[in-house]
C-alpha positions in Angstrom: -59.5 -3.8 -56.3 -57.4 -0.9 -55.0 -60.1 1.5 -55.9 -62.6 -0.5 -53.8 -60.2 -0.6 -50.9 -59.6 3.2 -51.1 -63.3 3.8 -51.0 -63.6 1.6 -47.8 -63.5 4.0 -44.9 -62.3 1.3 -42.4 -59.4 0.3 -44.7 -58.3 3.8 -45.4 -58.5 4.8 -41.7 -56.6 1.7 -40.6 -53.9 2.3 -43.3 -53.5 5.9 -42.1 -53.3 4.8 -38.5 -50.6 2.3 -39.4 -48.6 4.8 -41.3 -48.8 7.3 -38.5 -47.9 4.7 -35.9 -44.9 3.5 -37.9 -43.7 7.1 -38.3 -44.2 7.8 -34.6 -42.2 4.6 -33.6 -39.4 5.5 -36.0 -39.3 9.1 -34.7 -39.4 7.9 -31.1 -36.2 5.8 -31.6 -34.5 8.3 -33.9 -33.1 10.6 -31.2 -31.6 7.6 -29.4 -30.1 6.3 -32.6 -28.7 9.7 -33.5 -27.3 10.1 -30.0 -25.7 6.7 -30.2 -24.1 7.5 -33.5 -22.8 10.8 -32.3 -21.3 9.1 -29.2 -19.5 6.5 -31.3 -18.3 9.1 -33.8 -17.4 12.1 -31.7 -16.6 10.8 -28.2 -14.1 8.5 -26.4 -15.0 6.3 -23.4 -12.8 4.6 -20.8 -13.8 2.2 -18.0 -11.7 1.9 -14.8 -12.4 -1.0 -12.4 -11.9 -0.3 -8.7 -9.0 -2.8 -8.5 -6.9 -0.5 -10.8 -4.8 2.2 -9.2 -6.3 4.8 -11.5 -9.6 4.3 -9.8 -8.3 5.9 -6.6 -6.6 8.6 -8.6 -9.9 9.5 -10.2 -11.6 9.5 -6.8 -9.1 12.2 -5.6 -9.5 14.1 -8.9 -13.3 14.0 -8.8 -13.3 15.2 -5.2 -11.4 18.3 -6.2 -13.7 19.2 -9.1 -16.3 22.1 -8.7 -19.0 19.6 -9.5 -18.3 17.6 -6.4 -18.8 20.7 -4.3 -22.2 21.2 -5.8 -23.3 17.6 -5.9 -25.9 16.3 -3.4 -25.3 12.6 -3.8 -21.8 11.7 -2.7 -19.6 8.8 -1.7 -17.0 8.9 1.1 -13.6 7.4 0.8 -11.0 7.9 3.6 -7.3 8.1 2.7 -4.0 9.4 4.0 -2.0 12.3 2.7 1.4 13.8 3.7 1.2 16.5 6.3 2.7 19.0 3.9 0.2 18.2 1.1 -2.4 20.9 0.5 -5.8 19.8 1.6 -8.8 21.7 2.8 -10.5 18.5 4.0 -7.6 16.9 5.8 -7.7 16.2 9.6 -4.4 16.1 11.3 -4.3 13.8 14.3 -3.2 15.4 17.6 -0.8 13.3 19.6 -2.3 14.7 22.8 -5.6 13.3 21.8 -4.3 9.8 21.2 -3.4 10.3 17.5 -0.2 9.5 15.7 2.7 11.6 16.7 4.9 10.7 13.7 3.6 13.6 11.8 4.2 11.8 8.5 0.6 11.7 7.3 -3.0 12.7 8.0 -6.4 11.4 7.3 -8.4 13.0 4.4 -12.0 12.5 3.6 -12.7 12.3 -0.2 -16.2 13.2 -1.2 -16.8 12.2 -4.8 -19.9 11.7 -6.9 -21.9 8.6 -5.8 -23.0 5.8 -8.1 -25.1 7.1 -11.0 -24.6 9.4 -14.0 -22.9 12.8 -13.6 -22.1 15.6 -16.1 -19.1 17.9 -15.7 -16.6 19.9 -17.8 -12.9 19.3 -18.3 -10.7 21.4 -20.7 -13.9 22.9 -22.1 -15.1 19.4 -23.0 -18.3 17.8 -21.7 -17.5 14.7 -19.5 -20.1 12.1 -18.7 -19.2 10.1 -15.6 -21.1 6.9 -14.9 -20.2 5.2 -11.6 -21.7 1.7 -11.1 -21.6 -0.7 -8.2 -22.5 -4.3 -7.8 -22.5 -6.7 -4.9 -20.1 -9.6 -4.6 -20.1 -12.7 -2.5 -16.6 -13.8 -1.3 -17.0 -16.9 0.8 -18.9 -15.9 3.9 -18.2 -12.2 3.3 -20.1 -9.7 1.2 -18.4 -6.9 -0.6 -18.9 -4.9 -3.7 -17.1 -3.9 -6.9 -17.2 -0.5 -8.5 -16.5 0.7 -12.0 -16.0 4.3 -13.3 -16.8 5.0 -16.9 -15.6 8.3 -18.3 -16.9 9.6 -21.6 -15.5 12.8 -23.1 -17.6 14.3 -25.8 -15.7 15.9 -28.7 -12.5 14.7 -27.1 -9.6 12.5 -28.1 -7.5 9.8 -26.5 -4.9 12.4 -25.7 -7.4 14.3 -23.7 -8.3 11.2 -21.7 -4.5 10.5 -21.0 -4.1 14.1 -19.9 -7.0 13.8 -17.5 -5.6 10.6 -16.0 -2.2 12.3 -15.7 -3.7 15.2 -13.8 -5.5 12.7 -11.5 -2.3 10.8 -10.9 -0.3 14.0 -10.0 -3.0 15.1 -7.6 -3.4 11.7 -5.9 0.3 10.9 -5.7 2.2 14.0 -4.7 6.0 13.8 -4.6 7.0 14.1 -1.0 10.2 13.2 0.9 10.0 9.9 2.7 8.7 6.4 2.1 5.2 5.7 0.7 3.4 2.8 2.4 1.1 0.8 0.1 -1.6 -1.6 1.3 -4.1 -3.8 -0.5 -7.6 -2.7 -1.5 -9.4 -5.7 -3.1 -6.9 -6.9 -5.7 -5.0 -3.6 -6.1 -2.5 -1.5 -4.2 -3.1 2.0 -2.8 -0.9 4.4 -0.9 -2.3 4.7 2.6 0.5 6.5 4.5 4.0 8.1 4.4 6.9 7.6 6.7 9.6 10.3 7.0 13.0 9.3 5.8 15.0 8.8 9.0 18.6 9.9 9.7 21.0 6.9 9.4 22.6 7.9 12.8 19.3 6.9 14.4 19.8 3.3 13.3 21.5 1.5 16.2 22.7 -1.7 14.5 25.4 -4.3 15.0 28.4 -3.3 12.9 27.9 -3.7 9.2 24.4 -5.1 9.2 22.5 -2.2 7.6 25.4 -1.4 5.3 25.5 -5.0 4.1 21.8 -5.0 3.3 22.1 -1.6 1.5 25.1 -2.7 -0.5 23.4 -5.9 -1.5 20.3 -4.0 -2.7 22.3 -1.5 -4.7 24.3 -4.2 -6.3 21.1 -6.0 -7.3 19.6 -2.9 -8.9 22.7 -2.4 -10.9 22.9 -6.0 -12.2 19.8 -6.4 -14.4 21.9 -7.0 -17.5 24.0 -9.6 -15.7 20.9 -11.6 -14.6 19.3 -11.4 -18.1 22.4 -12.6 -19.9 22.7 -15.6 -17.7 19.1 -16.5 -17.6 18.7 -16.0 -13.9 15.4 -14.7 -12.6 15.9 -11.1 -11.7 14.5 -11.2 -8.2 15.9 -10.8 -4.6 14.6 -12.1 -1.4 15.5 -11.5 2.3 14.4 -13.2 5.5 14.6 -11.0 8.6 14.2 -13.1 11.8 14.6 -12.7 15.5 12.7 -11.8 18.7 9.9 -9.2 18.5 10.8 -5.6 19.2 14.2 -5.4 17.4 13.2 -3.5 14.3 12.7 -5.9 11.4 10.1 -3.6 9.8 12.2 -0.6 10.6 15.1 -2.0 8.7 13.0 -2.4 5.6 11.7 1.2 5.9 15.2 2.6 6.4 16.6 0.7 3.3 13.6 1.8 1.2 14.2 5.4 2.3 17.8 5.3 1.3 17.0 3.9 -2.2 13.9 6.1 -2.8 11.6 3.0 -2.9 8.1 2.5 -1.7 7.0 -0.4 0.6 4.0 -2.5 -0.2 2.8 -4.3 3.0 1.0 -7.6 2.4 -1.0 -9.3 5.1 -1.5 -13.0 4.4 -3.8 -13.4 7.4 -6.6 -11.7 5.6 -9.2 -14.5 5.1 -10.7 -12.6 2.1 -7.3 -13.0 0.3 -7.3 -16.0 -2.1 -4.4 -17.6 -4.0 -5.6 -16.0 -7.2 -5.9 -12.6 -5.6 -2.4 -12.9 -4.1 -1.0 -13.7 -7.5 -2.8 -10.7 -9.0 -1.4 -8.4 -6.2 2.2 -9.6 -6.7 2.0 -9.3 -10.4 0.6 -5.8 -10.0 3.3 -4.6 -7.7 4.3 -1.0 -8.8 7.8 -0.3 -10.0 10.4 0.8 -7.4 8.5 -0.9 -4.7 9.6 -3.4 -2.0 7.2 -6.2 -1.1 7.0 -6.8 2.7 5.3 -9.8 4.2 5.3 -9.7 8.0 5.0 -12.5 10.4 4.9 -15.1 7.7 5.2 -17.9 10.2 1.7 -17.2 11.6 -0.1 -17.9 8.3 0.2 -21.6 7.5 -0.4 -23.3 10.8 -3.1 -25.7 9.8 -4.1 -27.4 6.6 -7.1 -26.1 4.6 -10.3 -28.1 5.0 -12.7 -28.8 2.2 -15.1 -26.3 3.6 -12.6 -23.5 3.9 -12.8 -21.6 0.6 -10.8 -18.5 1.6 -7.3 -17.7 2.7 -3.9 -18.2 1.1 -2.2 -21.6 0.9 1.5 -22.2 1.0 1.5 -23.5 -2.6 -0.4 -20.3 -3.6 2.3 -18.1 -2.0 5.1 -20.0 -3.6 3.5 -19.8 -7.0 2.9 -16.0 -6.6 6.5 -15.4 -5.6 8.3 -17.2 -8.3 5.7 -18.4 -10.8 5.9 -17.9 -14.5 4.1 -14.5 -14.3 6.1 -13.3 -11.3 7.4 -9.7 -11.8 11.1 -9.2 -12.7 13.1 -6.9 -10.5 11.0 -7.7 -7.4 12.5 -7.2 -3.9 10.9 -9.3 -1.2 11.3 -9.0 2.6 9.8 -11.7 4.8 9.8 -11.2 8.6 9.3 -13.8 11.3 9.9 -14.2 15.0 10.2 -18.0 14.6 12.2 -19.0 11.6 12.2 -22.7 12.7 8.5 -22.8 11.9 8.9 -21.9 8.2 8.6 -24.5 5.5 11.9 -25.3 3.9 10.4 -24.6 0.4 9.6 -21.0 1.4 13.1 -20.1 2.5 15.1 -22.2 0.0 17.8 -20.4 -2.1 16.2 -18.6 -5.0 13.3 -17.4 -2.9 15.3 -16.2 0.1 18.8 -15.1 -0.9 19.9 -13.7 2.5 18.9 -14.5 6.0 19.5 -11.7 8.6 19.0 -12.1 12.3 17.9 -9.1 14.3 18.6 -10.1 17.9 18.3 -8.6 21.3 20.3 -5.6 22.5 24.1 -5.8 23.1 25.7 -3.4 25.6 27.4 -1.7 22.7 24.1 -0.9 21.1 22.6 0.2 24.4 25.6 2.6 24.9 25.2 4.1 21.3 21.4 4.4 21.8 21.9 6.3 25.0 24.4 8.7 23.4 22.0 9.3 20.5 19.1 10.1 22.9 21.0 12.6 25.1 23.3 14.4 22.7 22.7 18.1 23.1 21.4 17.8 26.7 24.1 20.1 28.1 26.4 17.3 29.2 30.1 17.4 28.4 31.4 14.6 26.1 33.2 12.9 28.9 30.1 13.0 31.2 27.9 11.7 28.4 30.3 8.9 27.7 30.5 8.0 31.4 26.7 7.9 31.8 26.4 5.8 28.7 28.9 3.3 30.0 27.0 3.1 33.3 23.7 2.6 31.5 25.0 -0.1 29.1 26.6 -2.0 32.0 23.1 -2.6 33.5 21.7 -4.0 30.2 21.9 -7.8 30.2 23.7 -8.8 27.0 21.3 -10.4 24.6 18.4 -10.6 27.0 16.4 -7.4 26.4 14.9 -6.3 23.1 15.8 -2.9 21.7 12.2 -1.7 22.0 12.5 -2.1 25.8 15.8 -0.2 25.9 14.3 2.6 23.9 11.1 2.6 26.1 13.3 3.1 29.2 15.1 6.1 27.6 11.7 7.5 26.5 10.4 7.4 30.1 13.5 9.5 31.1 13.5 11.8 28.2 15.4 14.9 29.1 16.8 13.3 32.3 20.1 11.5 31.4 21.2 11.1 35.0 18.0 9.3 36.0 18.1 7.2 32.8 21.6 5.9 33.7 20.9 5.3 37.4 17.3 4.1 37.5 17.5 1.2 35.1 14.8 -1.5 35.5 13.6 -3.8 32.8 11.6 -5.9 35.3 8.3 -5.0 33.6 9.6 -6.2 30.3 9.6 -9.9 29.5 13.1 -10.7 28.1 13.1 -12.1 24.6 15.8 -14.4 23.3 17.0 -15.1 19.8 16.9 -18.5 18.2 20.5 -19.2 18.9 21.2 -16.8 21.8 23.7 -14.8 19.6 22.9 -11.1 19.4 23.6 -9.7 15.9 21.5 -6.6 15.2 18.8 -4.3 16.5 17.2 -1.0 15.5 16.1 2.1 17.3 12.4 1.7 16.7 10.2 -1.0 18.2 8.8 -2.4 14.9 8.5 -6.1 15.0 
């Protein structure tokens, strides 16, 4: 039978064709199989979603690599860096052109490889970068999510950790001052720096700033005490009072004294959900203060059945002191209208201290005048005389410190005019909740 089939030209030809086809199919997939085996055996791969802080570190690192300077397909990310950080692609804002005059940070354009596959070299090892992007629908808004996949051929886990360490050092330079963090999707990123201000520039009612600072230091030194007694290791503060008396400035000043960062969270963002809020609070970096400003403006109306976005009061409460809430967290809430806040939000355990920052007293106005015009060539007696004259024209508890400061700024370098030409008529007086002035700051942060 086999002999007859072998003598059949159609059968022998078909058999030969089948053998050749099978061999060709095997050989066609063999390189891919070999490559897959080599990848699993001799490489290490790591994936970083864009909600992780390491994603931004790698963006900065990739932008600094020679490959990024040669690449033709790039993605742009705008970030802020300290003014003393080295950067060939940083743009410093000019105050004369309407930019920031604080000098604390500058904008930087990061040009990194766009979505796709890219090949580069790190520590004499081949690195394959795959950057992917997919569209997301969040309520009525469209956004996207990115993932970076790094594969180091012939590398080890230690090499990946070294690469991530290099990226972190490059993206997070150590500079004097306070780092300001804001949200990006469901993660935190540093967006600006504030210089650490001299304490003499804080014009406060006696003991207010010292009390906050002492309380914070005592809290940070009491972790064992909290743990042994089973008390949640968290601290909350409510800063309230009229706008323009420096509630935010107080937080920045305290953070600067304790070498802390400040994470600013806006609850008015309609893309922020309860789940995303809980993720952000849980992901708060160490040595970081959480600041939620104008918390009274968020929960004015009840959520309707068609409203699928935004934060609810219950969502905020669960994020602040739920089971997964981070230990050691410092929380500052600010409001111009404390009477509007829900009692559950400011109960003991969530808010441990309530501090009113009220309108200017004459004592504060006098001290602020002296701080502004020290070193202007006046004798001490004349400076004190002018400061007394200026303070006597400030209505006690009727004008916010921002207005007082603005008047002195208009007469910068002219102490005589500042003391004699006092007019707050163009400033609407603000009053505190109980009319009792307690504290104010130099800057006009609300």
